[in-house]
N, C-alpha and C positions, 0 to 999 in steps of 0.2 A: 504493499499499500504504499501512500504517501501522507503527508503532513501537509496542512495548510499554514503557511506561516502569516499570522496576523502582527502587523508592524503599523496600522491605523491607529493614531492617538485619539482619545475620545475628543468633543467638543462640549464646551460649557459655557454657558448663559447666564448672567446675571441679572435679577431684576432690582436696580437700585432705587429706592423710594425715598430716601434721606439720606444727606451727608454732611449736615451741621447740628452737632449736640451741644448741650450745657454738661459740664464737669459734674459729675456725679449722677448723670443720667443711666439707663440701661441703654443701651444700642442694641436694636435688633437687625442684624445683619442682612444682608441683601439675599433672597432666595434664589440658589444655583440650581439649574438645569442640565445636568452632564448626560449625555448620548453617545453610544459607542455601537461600530458595528459587531461586536462580540457579547452583548447583553449591558447591564446597567452598569456604569461604571461606582466606584466606589470615591466617595469625597472628603477630604480632610479639610479642616478650616484652622487657621492659625491668623493671630493678630499681630502686627508689628508696632508695639508702644511706641509714644515720644522717646520714651528712656531707651530706646532700643532692646528692650526686652521681647522676646517673641512666646507668645503662650496660646497652646491649644485651646480653642474655644468651641462651643455647640452652636446653637443658633442667636446668643446673645451673649453680652458682657458687660461689664458697667464702666464706664470710660473715666476714671479716676484722676487722670490727669489732663492739663489743657495741652493742645499742640495737635500736629496730625498722627492719625493712626491710619495703617495699611492692612487691609483684610486680604490675606490670601485664600484661593481654594485650590487645592491639589486634587485632580481626578484619576485615578488610576483604573485601567481595565484588566482583566482576567490574564492578559499576558504582558503585563508590566508597560505598557504604554501608558503616557501621562501628558496631562496638559496643566498649565497654570493660569488661573484668571485672578485679578486683582483689582480693587479699588479703594479710593483713600477717604476718609471722614477727618472733618475737621471739628476739635472739642474747643469751645471759648470759655 
């Protein structure tokens, strides 16, 4: 037999509803939709905080510092192909 090689990365889309927040508020991050030719990809979400600390998050986090936060979405398919999407929020 033969094996089909999957080297097609998933695609990911973000539905960004808000990108400015007050310090101390809960940030509900953008919804992510990822699709792939080999099934539903797994998505990991992390936030890079203004103090350069990066933490893994779920669907929300508390913005405890002023500054720019970058939210990253990493989508992986079953064959280890991946894609990254990100956006920034401003906390005042």
